VEXLUM-906223 format. One record per residue (C-alpha): residue number from 1; residue in one letter; x, y negated, z negated. Coordinates in pm, 1 decimal, padded with zeros to 6 digits. Last residue first. Layout:
+-------+------+----------+----------+----------+
| nuvex | zanu |     east |    north |       up |
+-------+------+----------+----------+----------+
|   NUM |    a |        X |        Y |        Z |
...
+-------+------+----------+----------+----------+
END
This chain:
+-------+------+----------+----------+----------+
| nuvex | zanu |     east |    north |       up |
+-------+------+----------+----------+----------+
|   376 |    i |  00480.1 | -00082.8 | -00155.3 |
|   375 |    l |  00296.7 |  00196.2 | -00341.5 |
|   374 |    s |  00506.5 |  00460.1 | -00185.2 |
|   373 |    e |  00373.9 |  00727.7 | -00421.2 |
|   372 |    q |  00705.3 |  00904.0 | -00418.6 |
|   371 |    k |  00861.8 |  00607.8 | -00592.5 |
|   370 |    f |  00632.3 |  00641.0 | -00882.7 |
|   369 |    e |  00706.3 |  01009.8 | -00930.8 |
|   368 |    p |  01085.0 |  00942.9 | -00913.4 |
|   367 |    k |  01094.2 |  00728.6 | -01246.3 |
|   366 |    i |  01234.9 |  00385.7 | -01219.0 |
|   365 |    l |  00941.9 |  00161.1 | -01133.0 |
|   364 |    a |  00651.6 |  00308.5 | -01324.8 |
|   363 |    r |  00843.2 |  00462.6 | -01607.6 |
|   362 |    n |  01034.6 |  00132.5 | -01667.4 |
|   361 |    v |  00713.6 | -00072.7 | -01659.4 |
|   360 |    k |  00567.2 |  00153.0 | -01928.4 |
|   359 |    a |  00884.8 |  00142.9 | -02138.1 |
|   358 |    t |  00887.3 | -00237.3 | -02131.8 |
|   357 |    f |  00516.3 | -00269.0 | -02227.6 |
|   356 |    d |  00553.6 | -00017.1 | -02512.6 |
|   355 |    q |  00837.0 | -00226.1 | -02647.6 |
|   354 |    v |  00642.8 | -00542.1 | -02591.8 |
|   353 |    n |  00350.1 | -00422.0 | -02804.4 |
|   352 |    t |  00044.2 | -00547.9 | -02633.4 |
|   351 |    i | -00153.2 | -00856.3 | -02545.8 |
|   350 |    m | -00103.8 | -00918.5 | -02172.8 |
|   349 |    t | -00124.7 | -01258.5 | -02001.3 |
|   348 |    r | -00107.1 | -01333.6 | -01631.7 |
|   347 |    t | -00012.2 | -01676.7 | -01505.9 |
|   346 |    a | -00024.1 | -01817.5 | -01158.1 |
|   345 |    f | -00163.6 | -02145.9 | -01284.8 |
|   344 |    h | -00306.9 | -02140.4 | -01637.1 |
|   343 |    g | -00185.8 | -02501.6 | -01670.1 |
|   342 |    r |  00162.8 | -02364.0 | -01731.6 |
|   341 |    a |  00167.5 | -02459.1 | -02094.7 |
|   340 |    a | -00183.5 | -02313.3 | -02125.0 |
|   339 |    s | -00055.6 | -01977.5 | -02009.3 |
|   338 |    t |  00211.0 | -01988.7 | -02276.6 |
|   337 |    k | -00033.6 | -02092.2 | -02545.9 |
|   336 |    n | -00258.8 | -01799.8 | -02437.6 |
|   335 |    v |  00028.6 | -01555.6 | -02462.5 |
|   334 |    v |  00132.8 | -01675.4 | -02807.2 |
|   333 |    n | -00208.2 | -01708.4 | -02960.8 |
|   332 |    e | -00315.6 | -01359.0 | -02862.4 |
|   331 |    t | -00038.5 | -01195.5 | -03057.8 |
|   330 |    v |  00128.8 | -00867.5 | -02960.8 |
|   329 |    d |  00308.9 | -01049.6 | -02679.2 |
|   328 |    v |  00341.4 | -01052.0 | -02301.0 |
|   327 |    a |  00339.1 | -01359.6 | -02078.5 |
|   326 |    y |  00373.3 | -01273.9 | -01707.4 |
|   325 |    m |  00462.5 | -01572.7 | -01488.4 |
|   324 |    y |  00386.0 | -01564.0 | -01118.7 |
|   323 |    v |  00558.6 | -01799.6 | -00887.3 |
|   322 |    p |  00311.0 | -01876.7 | -00616.3 |
|   321 |    k |  00412.5 | -01856.0 | -00250.5 |
|   320 |    v |  00522.3 | -02112.9 |  00010.9 |
|   319 |    r |  00677.4 | -01995.9 |  00337.9 |
|   318 |    g |  00944.9 | -02228.9 |  00472.2 |
|   317 |    d |  01170.8 | -01968.9 |  00628.0 |
|   316 |    a |  01416.5 | -01995.2 |  00340.1 |
|   315 |    d |  01137.7 | -01939.6 |  00096.2 |
|   314 |    v |  00959.9 | -02216.3 | -00092.3 |
|   313 |    h |  00859.3 | -02112.0 | -00446.3 |
|   312 |    y |  00558.1 | -02215.2 | -00647.9 |
|   311 |    t |  00455.9 | -02277.3 | -01003.3 |
|   310 |    s |  00795.6 | -02429.3 | -01076.9 |
|   309 |    a |  00940.2 | -02339.9 | -01409.0 |
|   308 |    l |  01022.1 | -02586.5 | -01686.6 |
|   307 |    n |  00685.8 | -02597.6 | -01879.7 |
|   306 |    a |  00638.8 | -02221.7 | -01868.7 |
|   305 |    t |  01005.7 | -02173.0 | -01965.2 |
|   304 |    a |  00964.2 | -02381.5 | -02275.3 |
|   303 |    t |  00640.6 | -02196.4 | -02356.0 |
|   302 |    s |  00813.8 | -01859.4 | -02330.1 |
|   301 |    h |  01129.2 | -01967.1 | -02507.9 |
|   300 |    l |  00934.1 | -02092.4 | -02812.5 |
|   299 |    m |  00666.0 | -01823.2 | -02814.7 |
|   298 |    t |  00905.9 | -01529.5 | -02789.5 |
|   297 |    a |  00782.1 | -01175.2 | -02755.4 |
|   296 |    l |  00825.8 | -01105.6 | -02381.5 |
|   295 |    a |  00836.1 | -01344.1 | -02085.9 |
|   294 |    i |  00845.4 | -01204.9 | -01727.6 |
|   293 |    i |  00901.5 | -01466.8 | -01456.3 |
|   292 |    l |  00870.0 | -01396.6 | -01081.7 |
|   291 |    t |  01007.3 | -01589.2 | -00776.6 |
|   290 |    a |  01264.9 | -01772.8 | -00989.4 |
|   289 |    k |  01528.6 | -01992.3 | -00817.7 |
|   288 |    d |  01428.2 | -02318.7 | -00991.9 |
|   287 |    t |  01380.1 | -02103.4 | -01314.4 |
|   286 |    e |  01746.8 | -02013.1 | -01302.9 |
|   285 |    a |  01898.8 | -02358.4 | -01282.5 |
|   284 |    k |  01625.2 | -02479.1 | -01515.4 |
|   283 |    m |  01751.2 | -02256.7 | -01794.3 |
|   282 |    a |  02100.9 | -02404.5 | -01755.1 |
|   281 |    t |  01964.3 | -02757.6 | -01763.3 |
|   280 |    l |  01733.1 | -02679.4 | -02059.0 |
|   279 |    s |  02021.8 | -02534.3 | -02260.6 |
|   278 |    d |  02248.2 | -02833.1 | -02187.4 |
|   277 |    t |  01965.4 | -03056.2 | -02297.1 |
|   276 |    v |  01934.4 | -02875.1 | -02627.9 |
|   275 |    c |  02314.3 | -02880.9 | -02697.1 |
|   274 |    h |  02461.0 | -02572.4 | -02865.6 |
|   273 |    h |  02448.8 | -02347.5 | -02566.0 |
|   272 |    v |  02532.4 | -01990.7 | -02680.0 |
|   271 |    e |  02824.9 | -01822.5 | -02497.1 |
|   270 |    p |  03054.3 | -01825.6 | -02803.3 |
|   269 |    l |  02801.7 | -01621.7 | -03004.6 |
|   268 |    p |  02653.9 | -01822.1 | -03291.6 |
|   267 |    g |  02737.7 | -01757.6 | -03565.4 |
|   266 |    d |  02402.2 | -01730.6 | -03731.4 |
|   265 |    d |  02134.2 | -01937.5 | -03555.1 |
|   264 |    r |  01870.1 | -02130.4 | -03750.1 |
|   263 |    i |  01911.9 | -02472.5 | -03577.2 |
|   262 |    s |  01867.7 | -02317.5 | -03233.5 |
|   261 |    g |  02081.9 | -02217.1 | -02944.7 |
|   260 |    a |  01978.4 | -02134.4 | -02592.5 |
|   259 |    l |  02143.2 | -01827.3 | -02439.5 |
|   258 |    v |  02133.5 | -01825.1 | -02057.8 |
|   257 |    i |  02251.2 | -01498.8 | -01901.8 |
|   256 |    p |  02326.0 | -01480.8 | -01525.2 |
|   255 |    i |  02370.8 | -01125.4 | -01382.9 |
|   254 |    n |  02733.4 | -01045.8 | -01321.9 |
|   253 |    l |  02656.5 | -00668.5 | -01308.6 |
|   252 |    q |  02898.0 | -00594.6 | -01591.8 |
|   251 |    m |  02765.0 | -00888.0 | -01784.5 |
|   250 |    l |  02405.8 | -00773.5 | -01736.7 |
|   249 |    t |  02493.5 | -00416.1 | -01847.5 |
|   248 |    k |  02676.0 | -00530.7 | -02167.8 |
|   247 |    i |  02395.9 | -00766.1 | -02252.5 |
|   246 |    l |  02126.1 | -00496.4 | -02204.5 |
|   245 |    g |  02289.6 | -00223.4 | -02420.4 |
|   244 |    d |  02564.4 |  00031.6 | -02426.3 |
|   243 |    k |  02878.7 |  00141.0 | -02595.7 |
|   242 |    v |  03015.0 | -00196.7 | -02700.9 |
|   241 |    k |  03377.8 | -00189.9 | -02830.7 |
|   240 |    g |  03543.5 | -00112.6 | -02510.4 |
|   239 |    q |  03786.1 | -00404.0 | -02505.0 |
|   238 |    a |  03605.4 | -00541.3 | -02200.2 |
|   237 |    i |  03292.7 | -00571.1 | -02408.0 |
|   236 |    f |  03462.7 | -00797.5 | -02662.9 |
|   235 |    e |  03627.8 | -00987.8 | -02373.7 |
|   234 |    k |  03286.9 | -01054.6 | -02212.8 |
|   233 |    t |  03138.3 | -01156.6 | -02548.6 |
|   232 |    s |  03403.4 | -01427.4 | -02590.5 |
|   231 |    g |  03689.6 | -01549.2 | -02800.9 |
|   230 |    v |  03843.7 | -01230.3 | -02946.1 |
|   229 |    t |  03771.4 | -01349.9 | -03306.1 |
|   228 |    r |  03429.7 | -01490.0 | -03213.2 |
|   227 |    v |  03319.6 | -01142.1 | -03096.1 |
|   226 |    a |  03432.6 | -00975.2 | -03417.9 |
|   225 |    n |  03286.4 | -01246.6 | -03640.3 |
|   224 |    l |  02952.6 | -01223.6 | -03464.9 |
|   223 |    l |  02947.0 | -00843.3 | -03496.5 |
|   222 |    d |  03030.0 | -00865.7 | -03869.9 |
|   221 |    l |  02749.8 | -01109.3 | -03907.8 |
|   220 |    h |  02511.5 | -00870.3 | -03725.5 |
|   219 |    n |  02622.5 | -00588.0 | -03947.6 |
|   218 |    y |  02617.3 | -00753.9 | -04289.3 |
|   217 |    h |  02249.8 | -00677.9 | -04353.9 |
|   216 |    g |  02340.4 | -00312.0 | -04289.5 |
|   215 |    l |  02512.3 | -00291.6 | -04629.1 |
|   214 |    p |  02397.6 |  00068.8 | -04649.0 |
|   213 |    v |  02182.1 |  00155.2 | -04342.0 |
|   212 |    t |  01825.1 |  00047.4 | -04313.5 |
|   211 |    v |  01617.9 |  00325.4 | -04146.5 |
|   210 |    q |  01449.9 |  00218.1 | -03819.8 |
|   209 |    t |  01504.7 |  00572.9 | -03695.6 |
|   208 |    y |  01629.3 |  00486.4 | -03346.0 |
|   207 |    i |  01778.3 |  00135.3 | -03375.1 |
|   206 |    d |  01920.7 |  00213.2 | -03717.2 |
|   205 |    q |  01837.7 | -00093.5 | -03921.0 |
|   204 |    g |  02097.5 | -00355.2 | -04024.5 |
|   203 |    l |  01946.9 | -00636.9 | -03816.9 |
|   202 |    a |  01974.0 | -00411.2 | -03516.9 |
|   201 |    t |  02180.1 | -00096.9 | -03569.7 |
|   200 |    g |  02396.7 |  00140.7 | -03362.0 |
|   199 |    l |  02721.2 | -00025.6 | -03470.0 |
|   198 |    w |  02858.5 | -00158.1 | -03138.2 |
|   197 |    g |  02582.2 | -00128.5 | -02888.4 |
|   196 |    g |  02316.3 | -00204.4 | -03140.5 |
|   195 |    e |  02507.7 | -00501.1 | -03279.3 |
|   194 |    l |  02548.5 | -00616.6 | -02915.6 |
|   193 |    d |  02165.6 | -00606.0 | -02874.7 |
|   192 |    h |  02129.6 | -00781.4 | -03206.9 |
|   191 |    t |  02357.2 | -01068.6 | -03113.2 |
|   190 |    a |  02216.1 | -01110.0 | -02767.2 |
|   189 |    l |  01862.2 | -01138.9 | -02869.4 |
|   188 |    a |  01943.7 | -01345.3 | -03178.1 |
|   187 |    n |  02137.5 | -01613.8 | -02987.1 |
|   186 |    g |  01846.3 | -01707.5 | -02769.6 |
|   185 |    a |  01700.4 | -01587.1 | -02444.0 |
|   184 |    l |  01681.7 | -01648.4 | -02072.7 |
|   183 |    l |  01793.6 | -01349.6 | -01855.5 |
|   182 |    a |  01850.8 | -01351.4 | -01487.9 |
|   181 |    n |  01813.8 | -01114.9 | -01189.2 |
|   180 |    i |  01638.8 | -00822.7 | -01359.3 |
|   179 |    y |  01460.9 | -00569.6 | -01139.8 |
|   178 |    g |  01772.3 | -00463.6 | -00950.2 |
|   177 |    a |  01791.8 | -00092.5 | -01046.4 |
|   176 |    e |  02071.2 | -00152.0 | -01294.6 |
|   175 |    a |  01868.2 | -00420.2 | -01468.6 |
|   174 |    l |  01561.7 | -00197.5 | -01493.8 |
|   173 |    e |  01779.8 |  00079.5 | -01625.1 |
|   172 |    t |  01922.2 | -00145.5 | -01901.3 |
|   171 |    l |  01576.6 | -00270.4 | -01990.9 |
|   170 |    a |  01442.9 |  00079.1 | -02034.9 |
|   169 |    i |  01746.8 |  00195.1 | -02239.1 |
|   168 |    r |  01713.5 | -00100.2 | -02477.9 |
|   167 |    t |  01339.9 | -00031.8 | -02501.0 |
|   166 |    n |  01402.7 |  00331.5 | -02589.0 |
|   165 |    y |  01625.7 |  00256.1 | -02890.7 |
|   164 |    d |  01419.8 | -00026.1 | -03037.8 |
|   163 |    f |  01533.0 | -00349.6 | -03196.6 |
|   162 |    v |  01625.1 | -00484.5 | -02850.0 |
|   161 |    v |  01275.6 | -00608.3 | -02752.7 |
|   160 |    s |  01226.4 | -00769.4 | -03096.6 |
|   159 |    p |  01497.6 | -01024.6 | -03011.4 |
|   158 |    g |  01280.7 | -01238.8 | -02785.8 |
|   157 |    l |  01317.7 | -01218.3 | -02411.6 |
|   156 |    v |  01256.6 | -01431.8 | -02104.3 |
|   155 |    w |  01323.1 | -01231.5 | -01786.0 |
|   154 |    v |  01381.2 | -01394.8 | -01449.5 |
|   153 |    i |  01315.8 | -01204.6 | -01130.6 |
|   152 |    h |  01483.0 | -01375.7 | -00830.6 |
|   151 |    g |  01345.8 | -01233.2 | -00501.9 |
|   150 |    g |  01556.5 | -01081.9 | -00228.0 |
|   149 |    n |  01274.6 | -00900.2 | -00047.2 |
|   148 |    r |  01307.2 | -00554.5 | -00185.6 |
|   147 |    r |  01338.3 | -00661.8 | -00543.5 |
|   146 |    e |  01056.1 | -00917.1 | -00504.9 |
|   145 |    h |  00816.8 | -00659.6 | -00356.8 |
|   144 |    e |  00902.4 | -00396.0 | -00622.6 |
|   143 |    m |  00833.1 | -00646.8 | -00896.7 |
|   142 |    l |  00505.0 | -00761.4 | -00732.0 |
|   141 |    r |  00384.8 | -00404.3 | -00682.4 |
|   140 |    y |  00455.8 | -00308.8 | -01049.8 |
|   139 |    l |  00311.6 | -00633.8 | -01174.7 |
|   138 |    f | -00023.5 | -00594.5 | -00985.4 |
|   137 |    e | -00057.7 | -00242.9 | -01124.1 |
|   136 |    y |  00015.6 | -00364.1 | -01475.0 |
|   135 |    n | -00230.6 | -00651.4 | -01455.8 |
|   134 |    a | -00496.6 | -00422.3 | -01310.8 |
|   133 |    t | -00457.1 | -00177.7 | -01599.7 |
|   132 |    s | -00460.7 | -00449.0 | -01870.1 |
|   131 |    s | -00816.5 | -00442.1 | -02000.3 |
|   130 |    s | -00902.7 | -00709.6 | -02253.8 |
|   129 |    e | -00977.8 | -00595.1 | -02607.3 |
|   128 |    v | -00685.1 | -00784.4 | -02761.7 |
|   127 |    a | -00814.4 | -01101.2 | -02604.0 |
|   126 |    n | -00710.0 | -01296.3 | -02293.2 |
|   125 |    g | -00782.4 | -01664.5 | -02244.9 |
|   124 |    n | -01008.2 | -01749.4 | -01956.5 |
|   123 |    n | -00951.6 | -01909.3 | -01626.1 |
|   122 |    l | -00618.6 | -01755.2 | -01529.2 |
|   121 |    y | -00572.6 | -01932.9 | -01198.6 |
|   120 |    v | -00456.4 | -01778.7 | -00865.5 |
|   119 |    d | -00814.1 | -01670.9 | -00797.6 |
|   118 |    p | -00916.5 | -02026.8 | -00710.2 |
|   117 |    g | -00731.5 | -02043.5 | -00376.1 |
|   116 |    f | -00362.0 | -02080.4 | -00311.2 |
|   115 |    c | -00373.3 | -02441.3 | -00202.8 |
|   114 |    n | -00665.4 | -02507.1 | -00435.0 |
|   113 |    k | -00546.0 | -02757.7 | -00692.1 |
|   112 |    e | -00375.0 | -03006.6 | -00464.0 |
|   111 |    v | -00225.1 | -03324.6 | -00608.3 |
|   110 |    a | -00177.5 | -03563.2 | -00313.0 |
|   109 |    i |  00047.3 | -03865.6 | -00388.7 |
|   108 |    g |  00056.5 | -04125.0 | -00100.7 |
|   107 |    q | -00117.9 | -04402.8 | -00290.3 |
|   106 |    a | -00450.8 | -04319.9 | -00127.3 |
|   105 |    t | -00406.4 | -03969.8 | -00275.0 |
|   104 |    l | -00403.9 | -04120.8 | -00620.6 |
|   103 |    d | -00729.8 | -04302.4 | -00554.9 |
|   102 |    s | -00880.6 | -03995.2 | -00385.1 |
|   101 |    s | -00818.1 | -03808.6 | -00714.1 |
|   100 |    s | -00723.0 | -03444.6 | -00646.6 |
|    99 |    g | -00676.4 | -03348.3 | -01013.3 |
|    98 |    s | -00419.3 | -03502.1 | -01247.0 |
|    97 |    e | -00261.6 | -03826.6 | -01352.1 |
|    96 |    s | -00516.4 | -04063.7 | -01199.9 |
|    95 |    g | -00405.2 | -04396.7 | -01058.5 |
|    94 |    s | -00567.6 | -04707.4 | -01205.6 |
|    93 |    e | -00241.6 | -04868.8 | -01307.9 |
|    92 |    s | -00092.9 | -04803.4 | -00964.6 |
|    91 |    r |  00150.8 | -04516.7 | -00935.6 |
|    90 |    i |  00532.7 | -04502.5 | -00912.8 |
|    89 |    v |  00769.4 | -04273.9 | -00725.0 |
|    88 |    v |  01127.6 | -04320.7 | -00840.3 |
|    87 |    a |  01405.5 | -04465.5 | -00625.1 |
|    86 |    d |  01725.9 | -04384.0 | -00827.1 |
|    85 |    g |  01946.4 | -04692.7 | -00872.9 |
|    84 |    a |  02040.4 | -04612.3 | -01231.4 |
|    83 |    k |  02035.6 | -04235.1 | -01271.5 |
|    82 |    l |  01753.6 | -04001.6 | -01375.7 |
|    81 |    d |  01863.9 | -03679.8 | -01538.7 |
|    80 |    r |  01696.3 | -03736.3 | -01873.7 |
|    79 |    l |  01364.5 | -03785.3 | -01692.9 |
|    78 |    e |  01391.3 | -03441.7 | -01526.2 |
|    77 |    t |  01388.2 | -03476.1 | -01147.7 |
|    76 |    i |  01150.8 | -03349.6 | -00878.7 |
|    75 |    k |  01319.3 | -03423.1 | -00548.2 |
|    74 |    v |  01150.2 | -03596.2 | -00250.3 |
|    73 |    q |  01329.7 | -03627.6 |  00079.3 |
|    72 |    g |  01391.5 | -03928.0 |  00302.9 |
|    71 |    n |  01756.4 | -03957.7 |  00202.6 |
|    70 |    a |  01655.9 | -03983.3 | -00168.0 |
|    69 |    i |  01312.9 | -04020.7 | -00312.5 |
|    68 |    v |  01280.6 | -03924.6 | -00679.0 |
|    67 |    a |  00966.6 | -03774.9 | -00831.4 |
|    66 |    a |  00970.1 | -03787.4 | -01210.1 |
|    65 |    c |  00919.1 | -03503.3 | -01451.1 |
|    64 |    n |  00648.8 | -03399.3 | -01694.3 |
|    63 |    l |  00589.4 | -03046.8 | -01561.8 |
|    62 |    s |  00796.0 | -02892.9 | -01283.1 |
|    61 |    n |  00784.5 | -02863.3 | -00906.7 |
|    60 |    h |  00984.0 | -02677.0 | -00645.7 |
|    59 |    i |  01095.0 | -02722.1 | -00285.6 |
|    58 |    p |  00915.2 | -03052.4 | -00281.5 |
|    57 |    l |  00599.0 | -03069.4 | -00060.2 |
|    56 |    q |  00617.8 | -03354.1 |  00190.7 |
|    55 |    w |  00349.1 | -03540.0 |  00372.6 |
|    54 |    e |  00494.4 | -03711.3 |  00673.5 |
|    53 |    n |  00441.7 | -04054.5 |  00832.5 |
|    52 |    g |  00718.5 | -04214.5 |  00634.5 |
|    51 |    i |  00712.1 | -04037.9 |  00303.3 |
|    50 |    k |  00376.7 | -03918.2 |  00180.3 |
|    49 |    y |  00414.3 | -03699.0 | -00128.9 |
|    48 |    f |  00250.2 | -03363.2 | -00166.1 |
|    47 |    t |  00186.2 | -03201.7 | -00506.6 |
|    46 |    p |  00143.2 | -02835.4 | -00592.1 |
|    45 |    l | -00006.9 | -02827.3 | -00943.4 |
|    44 |    h |  00229.3 | -02804.1 | -01235.6 |
|    43 |    c |  00222.4 | -03182.5 | -01309.8 |
|    42 |    t |  00448.7 | -03477.1 | -01234.7 |
|    41 |    l |  00445.6 | -03812.0 | -01413.5 |
|    40 |    y |  00430.5 | -04098.8 | -01165.1 |
|    39 |    f |  00633.3 | -04398.3 | -01281.9 |
|    38 |    q |  00426.1 | -04698.8 | -01406.6 |
|    37 |    d |  00732.2 | -04872.2 | -01554.3 |
|    36 |    p |  01065.9 | -04749.4 | -01434.9 |
|    35 |    a |  01209.7 | -04419.5 | -01577.5 |
|    34 |    v |  01497.0 | -04435.0 | -01826.8 |
|    33 |    g |  01762.0 | -04160.8 | -01820.4 |
|    32 |    d |  02029.8 | -04381.5 | -01672.2 |
|    31 |    i |  01921.0 | -04751.1 | -01687.5 |
|    30 |    e |  01773.7 | -04968.5 | -01405.8 |
|    29 |    c |  01580.9 | -04704.6 | -01226.3 |
|    28 |    s |  01444.6 | -04843.0 | -00897.2 |
|    27 |    a |  01071.5 | -04854.0 | -00812.9 |
|    26 |    t |  00891.7 | -04650.2 | -00551.1 |
|    25 |    t |  00565.8 | -04667.7 | -00360.0 |
|    24 |    v |  00444.3 | -04363.6 | -00177.0 |
|    23 |    e |  00331.8 | -04417.4 |  00178.0 |
|    22 |    a | -00025.6 | -04529.7 |  00226.2 |
|    21 |    a | -00310.4 | -04293.7 |  00281.9 |
|    20 |    t | -00540.5 | -04341.1 |  00579.3 |
|    19 |    d | -00501.2 | -03987.2 |  00722.8 |
|    18 |    y | -00503.4 | -03824.9 |  00377.8 |
|    17 |    p | -00851.0 | -03929.1 |  00269.9 |
|    16 |    a | -00978.4 | -03823.4 |  00521.7 |
|    15 |    s | -00855.6 | -03580.9 |  00787.2 |
|    14 |    a | -00528.7 | -03543.6 |  00978.2 |
|    13 |    f | -00358.8 | -03419.2 |  00648.4 |
|    12 |    d | -00565.6 | -03097.9 |  00660.7 |
|    11 |    p | -00459.6 | -02969.3 |  00323.7 |
|    10 |    p | -00205.6 | -02695.2 |  00283.8 |
|     9 |    t | -00306.9 | -02327.6 |  00276.4 |
|     8 |    f | -00079.2 | -02089.8 |  00084.7 |
|     7 |    q | -00203.8 | -01732.2 |  00104.6 |
|     6 |    f | -00195.4 | -01543.4 | -00220.9 |
|     5 |    g |  00011.7 | -01231.6 | -00235.5 |
|     4 |    k | -00042.8 | -00895.6 | -00071.5 |
|     3 |    f |  00176.0 | -00599.9 | -00155.1 |
|     2 |    q |  00153.0 | -00331.7 |  00107.7 |
|     1 |    m |  00000.2 |  00000.3 | -00001.4 |
+-------+------+----------+----------+----------+
END
């Protein structure tokens, strides 16, 4: 069965109100990181900008950014990255911030809600009782489609996914098979995965039996000391001290890992970004390439990624397709907040144990019986 995504249908720009719209108006930044008055604040919906006689769709979008015009092209730019002299799109005082306002369109800014059709939206929050079979089947086909067609599958992981023996194996096999192209996480995820590969524990508990070992609460701190002593996680792994795990596998495969620091980190590992804006910049470098995002068991990183990531991706041949984001957690509040942070656009939520979720995805994509079904 061939995977079928949502068809992108741009507006008819030869018809009203687009045909009489003015070009966008810009104002120059005077100070780095400070947008001019009445700048247009971007949203998650696909937005076209009229430059010259052409309506342009940026190669990606993002929430709460500015639209900068340079060399006749529009670029969505974080406010912190604005530079003095940048030409920033501005709106009139009466311009709407969202929807398909004819007033906003008249100013050369067309926010389009239905380019992919209404079914791309998650209209209702999920509940524990919600069926997940269709979401799993869609995900399996989508992951296989992206792997076969050069997609960029970004995983956003909380530490609980590496507290379990089978989950660590499942993630490792998915990475080796090409289903993980980037990892966004925090210090804890990497620390406890490395602890598991070095000492067989996570937060002092045996990763298979969940039994707390004697003095196990020292284990992750001993791991951090050992890594910091040799200078880097890569060197620690190269010395043969980590038997297995996701971080080891990703580093051996040269798959990008972005570890964003927090105020509660132990250590941290040398690779952790200490500066918040550095973390966001590094995360955005991966989300800008993303064709699918899978977020498990982390409200902070999931919602941050939902805000950062574009809701669509423009292929090299110019085709536009939605960037789906799967939000998976055992708590309804987490997945529904993540969906809301993305405007419920191209989002699927699943309320389940993330360890069971990961094992199920692994069985479907890695095991021979799935491949023999030729689902894609």
